[in-house]
C-alpha atoms as one frame of an Amber mdcrd trajectory, in Angstrom:
protein
   1.914   4.009 -23.320  -0.903   4.746 -21.123  -2.766   1.424 -22.110   0.684
  -0.236 -21.384   0.905   1.193 -18.297  -2.345   0.304 -16.998  -1.701  -3.504
 -18.110   1.614  -3.463 -16.438  -0.441  -2.099 -13.131  -2.487  -4.915 -13.885
  -0.684  -7.504 -14.048   1.395  -6.189 -10.792  -1.662  -6.331  -8.896  -2.820
  -9.495  -9.905   0.659 -10.788  -8.903   0.415  -9.334  -5.422  -3.334 -11.218
  -5.253  -2.025 -14.227  -5.785   1.647 -14.456  -3.950  -0.236 -14.515  -0.872
  -2.778 -16.991  -1.665   0.069 -19.251  -2.905   1.679 -18.928   0.112  -1.196
 -19.640   2.779  -1.686 -22.594   0.864   1.450 -23.661   1.504   1.571 -23.191
   5.314  -1.907 -24.789   5.317  -0.495 -28.176   4.638   2.643 -29.311   6.101
   4.021 -32.885   4.815   6.633 -33.847   7.495   9.807 -36.758   7.497  11.379
 -35.561  10.692  10.721 -35.041  14.394  11.790 -31.643  14.408   9.486 -30.797
  11.172   6.650 -32.490  13.010   6.995 -30.171  16.475   7.596 -27.056  13.913
   4.204 -28.076  12.047   2.622 -28.891  15.451   3.158 -25.562  17.319   2.445
 -23.477  13.982  -0.745 -21.909  14.201  -0.876 -21.927  10.367  -0.130 -24.954
   9.440  -3.737 -26.551   9.649  -2.851 -29.938   8.029   0.251 -32.381   9.018
   0.784 -35.304   6.783   3.577 -37.729   8.152   5.619 -39.159   5.819   7.645
 -41.571   7.360   8.074 -43.473  11.196   9.249 -40.854  13.798  10.935 -40.781
  16.918  10.720 -37.989  19.875  12.388 -37.397  22.571   9.762 -34.396  24.297
   5.926 -34.414  23.668   4.404 -32.836  21.194   1.571 -30.500  22.052  -0.713
 -29.391  19.734  -2.212 -26.044  20.569  -3.806 -25.131  17.398  -6.680 -26.600
  15.175  -5.124 -29.183  12.992  -5.470 -32.665  11.218  -3.278 -35.372  11.986
  -3.231 -37.827   9.327  -0.223 -40.497  10.322  -0.753 -42.293   7.304  -0.251
 -45.295   8.708   3.335 -44.572  10.342   4.396 -44.244  13.718   5.718 -41.590
  16.309   7.745 -43.349  19.042   9.152 -41.519  22.468  12.520 -42.678  23.025
  13.028 -39.845  25.389  13.291 -40.514  29.478  10.827 -40.486  32.730  10.989
 -38.943  36.138  14.430 -39.007  37.735  16.290 -39.984  34.347  14.337 -43.546
  34.388  13.478 -45.292  30.922  10.345 -47.581  32.169   7.412 -45.474  31.179
   5.352 -46.633  34.082   7.238 -43.580  35.965   5.218 -40.649  35.602   6.704
 -38.163  34.227   9.698 -36.157  33.015  12.574 -34.117  34.262  12.178 -31.610
  31.366  11.397 -27.576  31.583   7.972 -26.475  30.754   6.137 -27.042  28.139
   7.115 -30.660  28.244   6.998 -31.242  32.414   3.467 -33.160  33.731   3.087
 -36.425  32.251   4.376 -37.366  28.932   2.195 -37.814  26.300   3.590 -38.535
  22.690   1.288 -35.977  21.439  -1.468 -33.771  23.531  -4.084 -31.745  21.868
  -4.220 -28.857  23.932  -7.823 -26.595  24.170  -8.073 -27.365  20.521 -10.040
 -29.011  17.910  -7.322 -31.597  16.882  -8.190 -34.512  14.470  -5.820 -37.473
  14.707  -6.218 -40.471  12.154  -4.363 -43.710  10.982  -1.209 -43.192  13.340
   0.724 -45.559  16.323   1.365 -43.632  19.131   4.178 -45.403  21.406   6.582
 -45.468  24.032   5.061 -42.869  26.726   2.920 -42.190  30.146   0.159 -42.061
  27.387  -0.291 -42.424  23.674  -2.860 -39.742  23.156  -3.864 -36.596  25.554
  -6.931 -34.527  25.051  -6.708 -32.174  27.938  -9.310 -29.476  27.385  -9.707
 -30.329  23.484 -12.039 -31.834  21.105 -10.561 -34.723  20.139 -11.550 -36.321
  16.945 -10.090 -39.984  15.814 -10.296 -41.786  12.246  -9.044 -44.308  10.974
  -6.436 -47.148  12.470  -5.379 -46.027  16.065  -3.116 -47.632  17.611  -1.963
 -46.950  21.471   0.070 -50.165  21.869   3.102 -49.781  24.292   2.637 -46.811
  26.391   2.710 -46.960  30.674  -0.261 -45.681  31.772  -2.896 -46.123  29.116
  -3.903 -45.371  25.705  -6.117 -42.160  25.370  -6.751 -39.811  28.078  -9.398
 -37.319  28.345  -8.503 -35.036  30.689  -8.978 -31.072  31.923  -5.902 -29.330
  33.657  -5.980 -26.530  36.006  -5.629 -23.678  33.540  -9.405 -21.555  34.312
  -9.645 -21.307  30.300  -9.921 -24.878  29.642 -13.133 -27.206  29.614 -14.526
 -30.367  29.542 -12.830 -32.330  26.524 -14.815 -34.437  24.087 -14.015 -37.397
  22.128 -15.664 -38.224  18.394 -14.553 -41.504  16.855 -15.661 -41.951  13.264
 -15.213 -45.527  11.870 -12.612 -45.888  14.269 -10.599 -49.131  14.353  -8.611
 -48.916  18.331  -5.147 -51.065  18.820  -4.069 -51.479  22.073  -1.646 -55.160
  22.261  -0.397 -53.543  25.808  -4.029 -53.632  27.303  -4.414 -55.167  31.361
  -6.539 -54.143  34.224  -4.621 -51.636  34.715  -3.441 -50.157  31.692  -6.709
 -49.025  29.896  -7.294 -48.327  26.205  -9.263 -45.254  27.472  -9.438 -43.174
  30.425 -10.661 -40.215  31.924  -8.630 -38.292  34.887  -9.169 -35.003  36.663
 -12.924 -34.335  35.778 -15.503 -34.559  38.339 -18.457 -36.722  38.635 -20.646
 -34.295  37.187 -18.574 -34.021  34.309 -17.979 -37.450  33.807 -21.857 -37.577
  33.771 -22.132 -35.438  30.334 -19.630 -37.563  28.721 -20.813 -40.263  26.623
 -17.817 -42.353  24.961 -18.788 -45.043  22.940 -16.662 -47.133  20.540 -18.548
 -48.933  17.894 -21.884 -48.587  19.568 -20.729 -49.472  23.076 -20.628 -47.448
  25.822 -17.334 -47.338  28.051 -17.693 -48.583  31.740 -17.382 -46.471  34.710
 -15.341 -46.885  37.670 -16.329 -45.181  41.212 -15.257 -45.858  44.182 -18.205
 -44.541  46.464 -16.526 -45.335  49.459 -13.187 -43.304  49.113 -15.138 -40.415
  47.629 -13.451 -40.292  44.562 -14.384 -39.050  41.573 -16.210 -41.157  38.805
 -13.926 -42.619  36.010 -14.808 -44.125  32.268 -12.508 -46.782  31.395 -12.653
 -48.272  28.021 -11.075 -51.706  27.705 -11.331 -53.563  24.197 -10.817 -56.439
  25.739 -13.471 -57.461  28.367 -11.764 -60.100  30.212  -8.967 -56.960  31.024
 -11.271 -54.967  32.344 -11.045 -55.170  36.433 -13.406 -57.552  38.475 -16.681
 -56.531  38.680 -16.089 -53.784  35.673 -18.122 -54.077  32.592 -17.051 -51.902
  29.247 -20.533 -53.093  27.723 -22.304 -51.341  30.561 -22.760 -47.410  31.890
 -24.234 -47.781  35.090 -25.743 -44.088  35.355 -26.624 -44.216  39.298 -23.030
 -44.449  39.883 -23.020 -40.644  38.430 -26.083 -39.480  40.275 -24.532 -37.409
  43.664 -26.235 -38.579  47.359 -29.263 -37.541  47.453 -29.795 -34.601  49.994
 -32.224 -35.371  52.849 -33.778 -32.322  53.705 -33.973 -32.072  57.982 -36.722
 -32.670  59.547 -38.891 -29.479  60.624 -39.156 -28.639  64.218 -42.713 -29.457
  65.217 -44.603 -26.551  66.002 -46.460 -26.781  69.550 -50.427 -27.699  69.454
 -52.561 -24.961  71.239 -54.393 -26.187  74.450 -57.906 -25.425  73.073 -59.878
 -23.355  75.722 -62.784 -25.007  77.805 -66.138 -25.162  75.804 -68.856 -22.934
  77.736 -71.700 -23.746  75.075 -74.699 -25.517  77.433 -74.874 -29.088  75.514
 -78.247 -30.713  74.670 -76.806 -34.267  75.076 -78.650 -35.581  78.340 -75.912
 -37.367  78.615 -73.590 -34.281  79.442 -73.104 -32.907  82.863 -75.559 -29.941
  81.842 -77.838 -32.793  80.409 -77.987 -34.584  83.868 -78.621 -31.108  85.515
 -81.576 -29.945  83.981 -82.980 -33.849  83.766 -82.264 -34.016  87.974 -84.605
 -30.397  88.090 -87.053 -31.653  85.849 -87.215 -34.805  87.933 -87.826 -32.670
  91.018 -90.439 -30.044  89.372 -92.531 -33.363  89.038 -92.081 -35.254  92.335
 -93.315 -31.785  93.869 -96.187 -31.860  91.220 -97.010 -35.298  92.601 -97.225
 -34.404  96.065 -99.026 -31.733  95.890-101.848 -33.567  93.656-101.629 -36.077
  96.424-102.246 -33.438  98.737-105.703 -31.829  97.496-107.016 -35.329  96.796
-106.414 -36.404 100.542-107.682 -33.596 101.561-110.845 -33.720  99.467-111.600
 -37.607 100.312-111.385 -36.810 104.573-113.288 -33.306 103.951
């Protein structure tokens, strides 16, 4: 009886130990086929990997606020909602939707988290993919064609806990069929020149270009163009002008000169015969010599006439 009781208790303990493990494992990876399921998984911090099993459409940007891997498996997410003022033009920034969907329309926004995105197409928004204070890793083929402002944005909002975003590209193929001089494949925004200076963005070993309007005094921006001919005049996405990042040198003020004190007159007697003291001595000696000659001549005269 006691042995059977021990066995039953043992099986119960094992069952309780296994069940939580099964539940956690099930929640860590979520395969989705609808926009609703994708948004739910994106907002669930217990889901670590989202696998997209179908093309989907969304009327809101999708915020990813916890560490995740999003594997598109070659599928597409399209934003089909409206923009500011009810416009259907994705070159009109923002939307009228309430928080947390206000601001620019990003098909996916990685916010203050470590997010990996692989093998996916993100289209229809102001921007396809945003890293807002996030550490973003891209893998496989990332297609960001068809967005109004640009393909990928690296930015930092006003929240005090946000840090400068980072981007890592591992064996990535970027695609942007709608790239133009005003619609780069990748760009930075709302970062200071010093923050941009600390970033090192490379695509296939090529550093992104820097746009810096010194005359306007605006912060530097990193711009990545897949097609160099689409870059603005004077910009080369193959060049990184580090000098543009350097703040204007601080020119020190000229120190006020210290007045030079007037030296006191030299009272030392000079032995130089060319000085006034030397001439005085010379004249005195000459006078004494003259007296000696006169005195000697008188003695001679007296002796002769004596």
